[in-house]
C-alpha positions as CSV (number, residue, x, y, z in Angstrom):
1,M,40.6,57.6,108.7
2,N,40.3,58.2,112.6
3,F,41.2,55.1,113.8
4,W,44.6,55.0,111.6
5,F,45.1,58.7,112.9
6,F,45.0,57.1,116.4
7,F,47.0,54.0,115.6
8,Y,49.6,56.0,114.0
9,N,50.3,58.3,117.0
10,H,49.8,55.7,119.6
11,F,52.3,53.4,117.8
12,T,55.1,56.6,117.4
13,N,54.5,57.5,120.8
14,T,55.3,53.7,122.3
15,I,58.3,53.7,120.2
16,S,59.6,57.0,121.3
17,W,58.9,55.5,125.0
18,I,60.8,52.5,124.3
19,V,64.1,54.5,122.6
20,N,64.0,56.7,125.9
21,A,63.8,53.9,128.1
22,A,66.8,52.3,126.4
23,N,68.7,55.2,126.1
24,I,71.0,54.1,128.9
25,S,74.4,55.7,129.5
26,Y,76.6,52.3,128.8
27,G,74.0,51.2,126.5
28,L,77.0,49.5,124.2
29,L,78.4,47.6,127.6
30,F,74.9,46.5,128.2
31,I,74.1,44.8,125.2
32,L,77.8,43.2,125.4
33,V,77.0,41.8,128.7
34,I,73.6,40.4,127.9
35,S,74.4,39.1,124.6
36,G,77.0,36.8,126.2
37,L,75.0,35.0,128.1
38,N,73.3,33.1,125.4
39,V,76.3,30.7,125.6
40,Y,74.9,29.2,128.9
41,G,71.6,28.4,127.1
42,I,73.3,26.4,124.1
43,I,75.8,24.7,126.3
44,I,72.9,23.7,129.0
45,S,70.9,22.7,126.1
46,G,73.5,20.4,124.8
47,W,74.2,18.6,127.8
48,A,70.4,18.3,128.9
49,S,70.1,16.4,125.8
50,N,72.0,13.3,127.1
51,S,73.5,12.8,123.5
52,K,77.2,13.0,122.4
53,Y,76.4,15.0,119.3
54,A,74.5,17.4,120.9
55,F,76.8,18.3,123.7
56,L,80.1,18.2,120.9
57,G,77.8,20.9,119.3
58,A,77.2,22.6,122.5
59,L,80.9,22.7,123.2
60,R,81.8,23.9,119.6
61,S,79.5,26.5,119.9
62,S,80.2,27.9,123.4
63,A,84.0,27.9,122.3
64,Q,83.4,29.7,119.3
65,M,81.3,32.3,120.4
66,I,83.6,33.3,123.6
67,S,86.9,33.2,120.9
68,Y,85.0,35.8,118.6
69,E,83.4,37.7,121.4
70,V,87.1,38.8,121.9
71,S,87.6,40.2,118.6
72,L,84.5,42.0,118.7
73,S,85.2,43.7,121.9
74,L,88.4,45.0,120.7
75,L,87.2,46.3,117.4
76,I,84.6,48.1,119.0
77,L,87.0,50.0,121.3
78,P,88.4,52.3,118.2
79,V,84.4,53.6,117.8
80,I,84.4,54.4,121.8
81,L,87.8,56.4,121.4
82,L,86.1,58.6,118.4
83,A,82.7,58.9,119.8
84,G,84.2,59.4,123.4
85,S,81.0,57.5,124.8
86,L,79.1,54.2,125.6
87,N,75.5,55.6,124.5
88,F,74.5,54.7,121.3
89,G,73.0,58.0,120.5
90,E,75.7,59.9,121.1
91,I,77.6,57.8,119.2
92,V,75.3,58.1,115.9
93,I,75.6,61.9,116.8
94,A,79.4,61.6,116.7
95,Q,79.0,60.1,113.4
96,Q,76.8,63.1,112.4
97,K,79.5,65.5,112.9
98,F,82.4,63.8,112.0
99,G,80.6,61.4,108.9
100,W,80.1,57.6,109.3
101,F,82.9,55.5,111.1
102,V,82.6,53.0,108.2
103,F,85.1,55.2,106.2
104,P,88.1,55.8,108.8
105,L,87.5,52.3,110.3
106,L,86.9,50.1,107.4
107,P,89.1,47.4,108.6
108,C,87.3,47.4,111.5
109,T,83.9,47.2,109.6
110,I,85.0,44.2,107.9
111,L,86.3,42.4,110.7
112,F,83.3,43.3,112.7
113,F,81.0,41.7,110.2
114,I,83.1,38.6,109.6
115,S,83.0,38.2,113.5
116,M,79.1,38.8,113.5
117,L,78.7,35.9,111.2
118,A,80.9,33.5,113.8
119,E,79.3,35.0,116.9
120,T,75.8,34.2,115.5
121,N,76.7,30.7,114.1
122,R,76.2,31.3,110.6
123,A,77.7,30.6,107.4
124,P,80.6,29.9,106.6
125,F,81.2,29.7,110.5
126,D,78.0,27.4,111.4
127,L,80.4,24.7,112.9
128,P,78.1,23.6,115.7
129,E,75.3,22.7,112.8
130,A,77.6,20.9,110.5
131,E,75.3,18.3,109.5
132,A,78.1,16.0,108.0
133,E,79.7,15.2,111.4
134,L,77.0,16.4,114.2
135,V,73.9,15.5,112.6
136,A,72.2,19.3,113.5
137,G,74.4,20.3,116.6
138,Y,72.9,21.0,119.8
139,N,69.2,21.0,119.0
140,V,69.5,17.6,117.6
141,E,67.3,16.3,120.0
142,Y,64.6,18.9,120.5
143,S,61.6,19.1,118.3
144,S,58.2,21.1,117.9
145,I,58.2,24.6,119.8
146,I,61.5,24.0,121.3
147,F,63.5,23.5,117.9
148,A,61.2,26.7,116.7
149,M,62.6,29.0,119.8
150,F,66.5,27.7,119.2
151,F,65.7,29.5,115.8
152,L,63.8,32.4,116.9
153,G,66.9,33.0,119.2
154,E,69.5,32.6,116.3
155,Y,67.7,35.0,113.9
156,S,67.2,37.5,116.6
157,N,70.7,37.4,117.2
158,M,71.1,38.3,113.4
159,L,69.1,41.2,113.6
160,L,70.7,42.3,116.7
161,M,74.0,42.1,115.5
162,S,73.0,43.8,112.1
163,T,71.5,46.7,114.6
164,I,74.7,47.3,116.2
165,L,76.9,47.2,113.6
166,V,74.4,49.8,112.0
167,L,74.5,51.9,114.9
168,L,78.4,51.7,115.0
169,F,79.4,52.2,111.6
170,F,76.9,52.9,109.4
171,G,75.3,56.0,110.9
172,G,72.3,54.7,112.7
173,W,69.2,56.5,111.8
174,L,71.2,59.2,109.7
175,P,70.0,59.7,106.1
176,I,72.4,57.7,103.7
177,L,72.5,61.6,101.9
178,N,71.8,64.8,103.0
179,Y,69.4,65.6,100.3
180,F,67.2,62.6,101.7
181,T,66.3,64.0,105.0
182,F,62.6,64.5,104.7
183,L,62.0,60.7,105.4
184,S,61.9,59.3,109.1
185,G,64.8,58.0,110.3
186,Y,63.0,55.1,111.2
187,F,63.0,54.3,107.8
188,Y,66.7,54.7,107.1
189,F,67.4,52.6,110.3
190,S,65.5,49.6,108.8
191,I,66.7,49.7,105.4
192,K,70.6,49.0,107.0
193,V,69.6,46.9,109.2
194,I,67.7,45.0,106.6
195,F,70.5,45.2,104.0
196,I,73.1,43.7,106.7
197,A,70.6,40.8,107.5
198,F,70.6,40.1,103.6
199,L,74.6,39.9,103.6
200,F,74.1,37.0,106.1
201,I,72.1,35.2,103.3
202,L,74.7,36.3,100.3
203,V,77.5,35.1,102.2
204,R,75.2,31.6,103.2
205,A,74.9,31.0,99.7
206,A,78.5,32.3,98.5
207,L,81.1,30.9,100.8
208,P,81.6,26.9,101.9
209,R,82.0,25.8,105.6
210,Y,85.2,26.0,107.3
211,R,87.0,23.3,109.2
212,Y,86.8,23.8,113.1
213,D,90.7,24.2,113.1
214,Q,90.5,26.7,110.9
215,L,88.0,28.6,112.5
216,M,89.8,28.8,115.7
217,D,92.7,29.9,113.9
218,L,91.5,32.8,112.2
219,G,89.8,33.9,115.6
220,W,93.1,33.5,117.6
221,K,95.9,34.0,115.4
222,T,94.2,36.2,113.0
223,Y,91.8,38.5,114.2
224,L,92.7,39.4,117.7
225,P,96.4,40.4,116.8
226,F,95.1,42.3,114.2
227,S,92.2,43.8,116.6
228,L,94.9,44.9,119.0
229,A,97.6,46.1,116.6
230,F,94.8,48.3,115.0
231,L,93.4,49.7,118.0
232,V,96.9,50.8,119.1
233,F,97.2,52.2,115.7
234,V,94.3,54.4,116.5
235,I,95.3,55.6,119.9
236,G,98.4,56.6,118.2
237,L,96.8,58.7,115.6
238,L,94.4,60.3,118.1
239,I,97.2,61.4,120.4
240,T,99.7,62.2,117.4
241,Y,97.4,64.7,115.9
242,S,95.4,65.7,119.4
243,G,92.2,64.0,118.6
244,L,89.3,63.0,120.3
245,V,91.0,60.6,122.7
246,Y,91.4,63.9,124.8
247,N,87.4,64.4,125.0
248,I,86.9,60.9,126.7
249,N,84.7,61.0,129.4
250,I,83.1,57.7,130.1
251,W,83.7,57.5,133.4
252,N,83.3,61.4,134.3
253,I,87.1,61.7,134.7
254,S,88.3,64.7,133.0
255,Y,91.5,63.6,131.3
256,S,94.2,66.3,130.0
257,E,97.6,65.6,127.9
258,N,99.5,65.8,131.1
259,N,97.3,63.1,133.3
260,F,96.2,61.1,130.0
261,F,98.8,57.9,131.0
262,L,98.2,58.4,134.7
């Protein structure tokens, strides 16, 4: 009993230290920058294979990920405007005050989830791994532990994107209902992340694969214009009704109604 008590205290203290160390002011911007580096690993692995199939799969993957990263960035901006911060903790606290952002930003949530599927190369957007024309994509020449590392990174990226979606739109570690506050925030956070990860599997089993031209048209001709239009719509609402846009202090600058557009 003493051992398990010691293990529990040590585990919770370690998790608390990690959370405090990761609580940086520009956490959302940091995550976006670091997650963009995975394009280099994929395109270099396809080029190093010395195979036309692997290199074509790497080019497909890099073009797909770059295309949908633009829409992801634009879909995050309304959340930043409502929360007034790039810190994940402050974004969750803002949802505690004003409600989960999934309700006022439902179109953003849906498009963010679909862009997550394309960003992580999951079905129905798994064109880099289309078996019919590319055998297995950029990892066709790799086996053993290197092959396992590719899939470990892919599924880790799924959990990362699920975590970001939960933090931005589903209240993070906040309880689902105010009546169930006796459970730990780690429990609610884990349940939400597991549910979003389950949706990845559900979509893979339910929807067929897109063609590559349909994928790119959807990203550049549909999601990008809609993301821009919805961002302008949210900014217009906040300015019209004197919303949170006047309290934005991301860069430690005092905004007011007179100098907001300066």
